[in-house]
C-alpha positions in Angstrom: 8.9 -57.9 0.5 11.9 -56.3 -1.2 10.0 -56.3 -4.5 7.0 -54.6 -2.8 9.2 -51.8 -1.4 10.9 -51.3 -4.7 7.5 -51.1 -6.5 6.3 -48.5 -3.9 9.4 -46.4 -4.4 9.1 -46.6 -8.2 5.5 -45.6 -8.1 6.3 -42.6 -5.9 9.1 -41.5 -8.2 6.9 -41.8 -11.3 4.1 -39.8 -9.6 6.6 -37.1 -8.5 8.0 -36.8 -12.0 4.5 -36.6 -13.5 3.5 -33.8 -11.1 6.7 -31.8 -11.7 7.7 -32.3 -8.1 11.2 -33.4 -8.9 13.7 -30.7 -9.8 16.9 -31.1 -11.7 20.2 -30.9 -9.8 20.8 -27.4 -8.4 17.3 -26.2 -9.4 15.1 -24.6 -6.8 11.3 -24.1 -6.7 10.1 -20.6 -7.9 8.1 -18.7 -5.3 4.4 -18.0 -6.2 4.1 -14.3 -7.0 0.3 -14.6 -7.6 -0.6 -12.6 -4.4 1.3 -9.6 -5.9 -0.3 -9.7 -9.3 -3.3 -7.6 -10.5 -5.4 -5.3 -8.3 -5.0 -5.2 -4.6 -6.0 -3.1 -1.6 -4.9 -2.6 2.0 -6.2 -2.7 5.6 -4.1 -1.6 8.6 -4.4 -1.9 12.4 -6.2 1.4 12.7 -9.1 0.5 10.4 -11.4 0.1 13.4 -14.6 0.3 11.4 -13.7 -3.0 9.8 -12.2 -4.6 12.9 -14.9 -3.6 15.5 -16.4 -7.1 15.8 -13.7 -9.7 15.4 -16.1 -12.6 16.0 -18.6 -11.5 13.4 -18.1 -13.6 10.4 -20.8 -11.8 8.5 -19.1 -8.5 9.0 -15.8 -9.8 7.6 -17.7 -11.4 4.7 -19.4 -8.1 3.9 -16.1 -6.2 3.8 -14.3 -8.8 1.7 -17.3 -9.1 -0.6 -17.2 -5.3 -1.2 -13.5 -5.7 -2.2 -14.1 -8.6 -4.5 -16.9 -6.7 -6.2 -14.4 -4.0 -7.1 -12.2 -6.6 -8.8 -9.7 -6.9 -6.0 -7.6 -10.1 -6.1 -5.3 -9.6 -3.0 -5.7 -8.0 0.4 -2.6 -6.6 2.1 -3.5 -7.1 5.8 -1.5 -5.6 8.6 -0.8 -8.0 11.5 1.0 -5.5 13.8 3.1 -2.3 13.9 6.3 -1.4 15.7 4.4 1.0 18.0 1.8 -1.6 19.1 2.1 -4.0 22.0 1.1 -7.3 20.5 2.9 -9.5 17.9 -0.4 -9.9 16.1 -3.0 -7.2 16.9 -6.6 -8.5 17.3 -5.8 -12.1 16.1 -9.5 -13.1 16.0 -10.2 -10.3 13.5 -7.1 -11.3 11.5 -8.3 -14.9 11.5 -11.9 -13.9 10.3 -10.6 -11.6 7.6 -8.1 -14.2 6.2 -10.8 -16.9 6.1 -13.3 -14.5 4.5 -10.8 -13.5 1.8 -10.1 -17.1 1.0 -13.8 -17.9 0.8 -14.2 -15.1 -1.7 -11.3 -16.4 -3.8 -8.9 -13.7 -2.7 -5.3 -14.0 -1.5 -3.9 -12.4 1.6 -0.4 -10.8 2.1 0.3 -10.2 5.7 2.6 -7.2 6.4 4.4 -5.7 9.3 6.3 -2.4 9.8 9.5 -2.7 11.8 11.3 0.1 13.6 14.7 -1.7 13.6 15.2 -0.3 17.1 14.6 -3.8 18.6 15.7 -6.2 15.9 14.7 -9.4 17.8 11.2 -8.1 18.3 10.9 -7.1 14.7 12.0 -10.6 13.6 9.6 -12.3 16.0 6.7 -10.2 14.8 7.5 -10.8 11.1 7.6 -14.6 11.8 4.3 -14.3 13.7 2.7 -12.8 10.6 4.2 -15.5 8.3 3.3 -18.4 10.6 -0.1 -17.0 11.7 -2.8 -19.7 11.6 -6.5 -19.0 11.6 -9.0 -20.8 13.7 -9.7 -23.0 10.7 -6.1 -23.8 10.0 -5.5 -21.3 7.2 -2.5 -19.0 6.7 -1.6 -15.8 4.8 -0.5 -16.5 1.2 2.6 -14.3 1.5 4.4 -11.7 3.7 5.7 -8.2 3.0 8.0 -6.1 5.1 7.1 -2.4 5.3 10.5 -0.7 5.2 10.1 3.1 5.9 10.8 3.9 9.6 14.0 5.9 10.1 14.3 5.7 13.9 17.8 4.2 13.9 20.8 6.3 13.3 23.3 6.4 11.8 22.1 5.1 8.4 24.9 2.5 8.3 23.5 0.9 11.4 19.9 1.1 10.1 20.9 -0.6 6.8 22.9 -3.3 8.6 19.9 -4.2 10.8 17.5 -4.1 7.9 19.7 -6.4 5.8 20.2 -8.8 8.7 16.5 -8.9 9.3 15.9 -9.6 5.6 18.5 -12.3 5.6 17.0 -14.0 8.6 13.5 -13.9 7.2 14.7 -15.5 3.9 16.5 -18.2 5.8 13.4 -18.9 7.9 11.0 -19.3 5.0 13.2 -20.9 2.4 13.7 -20.1 -1.3 10.2 -21.2 -2.5 8.3 -18.6 -0.3 7.4 -15.3 -1.8 8.7 -12.3 0.2 7.7 -8.7 -0.6 9.6 -5.6 0.2 7.5 -2.4 0.7 10.1 0.3 0.1 10.4 4.1 -0.4 10.0 5.1 -4.0 13.2 6.0 -5.8 11.4 9.2 -6.9 10.8 10.1 -3.3 14.5 9.6 -2.4 15.4 11.8 -5.4 13.2 14.5 -3.9 14.5 14.0 -0.3 17.9 12.4 -0.6 18.7 13.0 3.1 15.7 11.0 4.3 17.5 7.6 3.7 20.8 8.0 1.8 22.1 4.9 0.2 18.9 2.9 0.6 20.0 -0.7 -0.1 17.8 -1.7 -3.0 20.4 -4.0 -4.6 21.2 -5.8 -1.4 17.5 -6.2 -0.5 16.9 -7.9 -3.9 18.9 -10.9 -2.7 16.3 -11.6 0.0 13.0 -10.4 -1.5 11.2 -11.6 -4.6 9.0 -8.6 -5.4 9.3 -4.9 -4.6 6.4 -2.7 -3.7 7.5 1.0 -4.0 5.4 3.5 -2.2 4.8 5.5 -5.4 2.8 8.1 -3.5 2.2 10.6 -6.3 -0.8 11.9 -4.2 1.6 13.9 -2.1 3.5 15.4 -5.0 1.3 15.6 -8.1 -2.3 16.3 -9.1 -2.1 16.4 -12.9 -2.1 13.4 -15.2 1.4 14.0 -16.5 3.0 14.6 -13.1 1.4 11.5 -11.6 2.4 9.5 -14.6 6.1 10.6 -14.3 6.1 9.9 -10.6 4.8 6.4 -11.0 7.0 5.7 -14.0 10.1 6.7 -12.1 9.0 4.7 -9.1 8.8 1.5 -11.1 11.7 2.0 -13.4 13.9 3.3 -10.6 13.5 0.0 -8.7 14.8 -1.9 -11.7 17.7 0.4 -12.1 18.7 0.4 -8.4 18.3 -3.3 -7.8 20.3 -4.1 -11.0 17.5 -6.4 -12.1 15.6 -5.1 -15.2 13.0 -7.9 -14.8 12.3 -7.8 -11.1 8.6 -7.9 -10.3 7.2 -4.6 -9.1 3.8 -4.0 -7.5 3.2 -0.2 -7.4 1.3 1.3 -4.4 -0.3 4.5 -5.8 -0.5 6.6 -2.7 -3.1 7.6 -0.1 -6.5 7.1 -1.7 -8.1 10.0 0.2 -5.9 12.5 -1.8 -6.3 10.8 -5.2 -7.6 12.9 -8.1 -9.2 11.6 -11.3 -6.4 12.9 -13.5 -3.7 11.6 -11.2 -5.3 8.2 -11.1 -5.3 8.0 -14.9 -1.6 9.0 -15.0 -0.7 6.4 -12.3 -2.6 3.7 -14.1 -1.1 4.6 -17.5 2.4 4.6 -16.1 2.1 1.3 -14.3 0.8 -0.4 -17.4 3.5 1.1 -19.6 6.2 0.0 -17.2 4.8 -3.5 -16.8 4.1 -3.4 -13.1 2.8 -6.9 -12.1 0.2 -5.3 -9.7 -1.3 -2.1 -8.4 -3.0 -0.8 -5.3 -4.0 2.3 -3.4 -3.7 2.8 0.4 -6.2 1.9 1.7 -9.5 0.3 1.1 -11.7 2.4 3.5 -10.5 5.7 2.0 -10.7 4.8 -1.7 -13.5 6.9 -3.2 -16.1 5.7 -5.7 -14.5 7.9 -8.4 -11.1 6.2 -7.8 -12.7 2.8 -8.2 -14.4 4.0 -11.3 -11.0 5.0 -12.8 -9.6 1.6 -11.8 -12.5 -0.2 -13.4 -12.0 1.8 -16.7 -8.3 0.9 -17.0 -7.4 -1.3 -20.0 -7.7 -5.0 -19.4 -5.1 -7.7 -20.2 -1.5 -8.1 -19.2 0.6 -4.9 -19.3 3.5 -4.7 -21.8 6.5 -2.7 -20.8 7.1 0.2 -23.2 10.5 1.3 -24.4 10.0 4.7 -23.0 9.7 3.5 -19.4 13.1 4.6 -18.3 14.2 6.1 -15.0 14.3 9.8 -15.4 16.6 10.5 -12.4 16.6 14.2 -11.6 19.6 16.3 -10.7 19.4 17.9 -7.2 19.2 21.5 -8.7 16.2 20.5 -10.9 14.5 18.8 -8.0 15.1 21.8 -5.7 13.6 24.1 -8.3 10.6 21.8 -8.7 10.1 21.6 -5.0 10.2 25.4 -4.7 7.6 25.7 -7.5 5.4 23.1 -5.7 5.7 25.0 -2.3 4.9 28.3 -4.0 1.8 26.7 -5.6 0.8 25.3 -2.2 1.3 28.7 -0.6 -0.9 30.3 -3.2 -3.6 27.7 -2.7 -3.4 28.3 1.1 -3.7 32.1 0.6 -6.6 31.6 -1.8 -8.4 29.4 0.7 -7.7 32.0 3.5 -9.1 34.8 1.4 -12.2 32.8 0.5 -12.6 31.9 4.2 -12.3 35.6 5.2 -14.8 36.6 2.6 -17.2 33.9 3.8 -16.7 35.0 7.4 -17.4 38.6 6.5 -20.5 37.6 4.5 -21.7 35.6 7.5 -21.2 38.5 9.8 -23.2 40.8 7.5 -25.9 38.2 7.3 -25.9 37.9 11.1 -26.3 41.7 11.5 -29.2 41.6 9.1 -30.8 38.8 11.0 -30.5 40.7 14.3 -31.9 43.9 12.8 -34.8 41.9 11.3 -35.4 40.3 14.7 -35.4 43.6 16.4 -37.9 45.1 13.9 -40.1 42.0 14.2 -40.1 42.3 18.0 -40.9 46.0 17.8 -43.8 45.2 15.4 -45.1 42.6 17.8 -44.9 45.1 20.7 -46.7 47.8 18.7 -49.4 45.4 17.7 -49.8 44.4 21.4 -50.2 48.0 22.5 -52.8 48.7 19.8 -54.7 45.6 20.9 -54.7 46.8 24.5 
């Protein structure tokens, strides 16, 4: 009996060593960052066109198949939002979408946006996303926390609650689970330093494995060079501010509805030059055919970080001047649109007067013809 037990133990140890399951003393398993690599897309709780029929497996399959056809590897899927009532919004739809993604060979990152006003609720909802189980027993492949709401003041209290939430999530999932931090872009905080002063990038790096800066160049740039600079500073700034030059970065390229072709090319070039592990646009339903075309035309293969990918932090005076120029350009565009609209309105009024005169003449002609006939 003792010999049998010993043989069983020895067999288990050998199998563990052969599979790489045993770690040396003090070594921990590395989290799988696969869900954050390559091309991704997003769905949120307000994408009702996709979520209309949560029990319809064919509908979920059709949506996911369209993503996969575009080359998407990962779906970032919202499970709830701080303004909504449920810990997981429309759980049957979430279940169908996760299972459809897995059937099509895609991975799923669940995400939640906390307000930090009610820390316990935020923690509970984040755990609900992490531990969500579909009707078929499947789970999301990772979780990302969407850090952008500024409801809590002062900033010191906001930061303290955020870091406590991050710490609790890390403790709950363990070291071998990949956690993503969706964060404001360093370039944005350069432009608007009062929006979240002292954002705790370095402290968050202790809890999160990958950073997803909201590199929303679509709000601030239209040209190739401007979008390129915005994306470059968003990626390189994360590395500078976390103190980790090799930290994985997945760049979110802005709101797809406002994306221009030139801006897309600048964003794609910068993320490749800076070695971003993954890219995405927000969100799937608003990404145009032309944007997908630009994505499909991007160079293939693993990106290699260029020496020139350095954080070009701007001085406040320079940023202020750039912002003034941008506002002036926007005012000129609004004025031009207003003038065009007024001209179009005047032309329409002239055309309407012409139509009325013609109608009167035609009616008079009909009346004259009737009198002659009588």
